[in-house]
Structures are given as structure tokens and as C-alpha cells.
C-alpha positions in Angstrom: -41.5 9.3 -24.2 -38.8 11.3 -22.1 -35.1 11.1 -23.1 -32.9 9.3 -21.1 -29.6 11.0 -20.2 -26.3 9.3 -20.5 -25.3 7.3 -17.6 -23.1 9.0 -15.2 -21.0 7.7 -12.4 -20.7 10.2 -9.3 -18.9 8.8 -6.3 -17.4 10.6 -3.4 -13.5 10.3 -3.7 -13.3 10.6 0.3 -15.1 7.2 0.5 -12.5 5.6 -1.6 -9.8 6.4 0.9 -9.1 3.5 3.6 -8.3 5.2 6.7 -7.6 2.0 8.7 -4.0 2.0 7.4 -1.4 -0.2 8.6 1.6 2.4 9.8 4.8 1.1 10.8 8.4 2.5 11.7 11.4 1.8 9.4 13.1 0.1 12.4 10.9 -2.9 12.9 11.4 -6.5 11.4 10.0 -7.7 8.3 8.8 -10.5 10.5 6.8 -8.1 12.5 5.3 -6.5 9.4 4.3 -9.6 7.9 2.6 -10.8 11.2 0.5 -7.3 11.2 -0.4 -7.5 7.7 -1.8 -10.7 8.3 -3.3 -10.6 11.4 -7.0 -9.4 10.6 -8.3 -6.1 12.0 -11.8 -6.7 11.9 -12.5 -8.9 8.8 -9.9 -7.3 6.7 -6.2 -8.1 6.3 -4.0 -5.4 4.5 -2.0 -5.7 1.5 0.5 -3.0 2.5 2.3 -1.3 5.5 2.9 2.4 5.1 6.3 3.5 6.6 6.0 6.8 8.6 8.3 8.7 10.6 7.6 10.2 14.2 5.3 13.0 12.5 3.4 10.3 10.5 5.0 11.5 7.5 5.1 8.7 4.6 8.7 7.7 4.0 8.0 4.4 2.5 5.6 1.3 1.7 5.9 -2.1 2.0 3.4 -4.4 0.0 2.9 -8.0 -0.6 4.9 -7.7 -3.6 7.9 -6.4 -1.7 7.7 -9.5 0.5 7.1 -12.0 -2.4 10.2 -10.4 -4.1 12.3 -10.9 -0.9 11.3 -14.5 -0.1 10.8 -16.0 -3.6 14.8 -15.7 -4.8 15.7 -17.3 -1.4 13.4 -20.1 -2.1 14.5 -20.6 -5.7 18.3 -20.6 -4.5 17.6 -23.1 -1.6 16.2 -25.6 -4.0 19.5 -24.9 -6.1 21.6 -25.4 -3.3 20.7 -26.9 0.0 23.5 -25.3 1.9 22.8 -21.7 1.4 22.2 -19.6 4.6 19.2 -17.8 4.7 18.8 -14.7 6.8 16.0 -14.5 9.2 13.1 -12.1 8.6 13.7 -11.2 12.1 16.8 -9.8 11.2 15.9 -7.6 8.2 14.7 -4.1 8.7 11.5 -2.7 6.9 13.8 0.3 6.0 15.9 -2.2 3.7 12.9 -3.6 1.7 10.5 -0.6 1.7 9.9 1.5 -1.8 11.1 4.7 -1.5 10.2 7.6 -2.6 6.7 7.0 -2.5 4.0 8.2 -5.0 1.5 9.8 -2.8 -1.6 12.3 -3.7 -2.5 15.2 -1.1 -6.3 14.8 -0.4 -7.2 18.2 -1.7 -5.9 16.9 -5.0 -7.7 13.8 -4.8 -10.7 15.0 -6.9 -11.3 12.4 -9.7 -11.3 8.8 -9.1 -10.5 7.9 -12.6 -7.4 9.9 -12.6 -6.2 8.1 -9.7 -6.9 4.7 -11.7 -4.8 6.3 -14.4 -1.9 7.0 -12.0 -2.1 3.5 -10.8 -1.8 2.0 -14.3 1.1 4.7 -15.4 3.0 4.1 -12.3 2.4 0.4 -12.0 1.1 0.7 -8.4 -1.6 -0.5 -6.3 -1.6 1.6 -3.5 -1.7 5.4 -3.3 -1.2 6.8 0.0 -3.5 10.0 0.6 -1.7 12.8 2.6 -2.5 16.2 4.3 -0.7 19.2 3.1 2.3 18.7 5.3 2.7 15.1 4.4 1.0 13.2 7.2 -0.5 10.1 6.3 -4.5 10.3 6.1 -5.3 7.1 4.4 -4.7 4.5 1.2 -6.8 4.3 -2.0 -6.3 1.1 -3.9 -8.3 -0.2 -7.0 -10.4 -2.4 -4.3 -11.2 0.6 -2.7 -12.4 2.7 -5.8 -14.5 -0.8 -7.1 -16.4 -0.7 -3.7 -17.4 3.1 -4.1 -18.3 2.5 -7.7 
């Protein structure tokens, strides 16, 4: 009987990169970002929007958590005091709620899927924008995209 080799996992790291990324400018409204995130592109909605400048350089990220964090305190305070005035999401710019600086990874450094999973856990994030050498956005890696590869 031949000896069996230990189970090894090999996966192409580039196949874990979602290249269909929602890119937005910092001067659009939160309401517009919510609309774009919830509309289905194909069969998939997105859980984040990458905020880029004119050269497609990553300058921020807006996630579902950011939006919930923005709206949840308002809902709680409305229950406590019915007379509170709530600012419209049409009036709030993405630049005011985006997370910055953003943890990114250069595509050339993306060699080990398990190292990226460690970065997710260490930094308590769920989205890792992948950028080129000059910082331009290539795509996003998430735990879900890694699971699909594995």
C-alpha cells in the first residue's frame, strides 16, 4: 500500500481577488452609496464601496458596518426623543464616514491566502483592497472570496 501524502491546500491567490468592485468618489452622498451597494450587479450585491480619487488610488472604504454605525445611533435616539432632527443621508458625503487610511495589499505581495486571513483577524477587517505598485485599485479580497477559492 502506497503512503499517502498529507493534505495540502493550493489555491491561486489571484482567483480570490474580486475585480468587480464598487468604486465611488468621496463627494457622493451616503444615500447614493447605499443605493449602489444594494443594487445587484449580476447576482451579487456588495458589502463595501472603495473610495478612490481621480487616478483610481484608494483613499477610503465604506462598509455595511459604517452605514449601520451611522444610522443605528440615530434610530436609538429617535426612540428616546421623538423630536430629534435627523440629517438626511442625501446630505452626508461619503468622505465624512469613510474609513481612512485603508489597509491595502499590493498585488505582488499577495502570495499567501492564509497570511491575508491573519491580516483580517489582526486588523479586525473584512475587506482588503488589492492595489498595484502605484496604489491604483485592482480589486478586493474578502473572507468569502477566499472561501470560494478554497
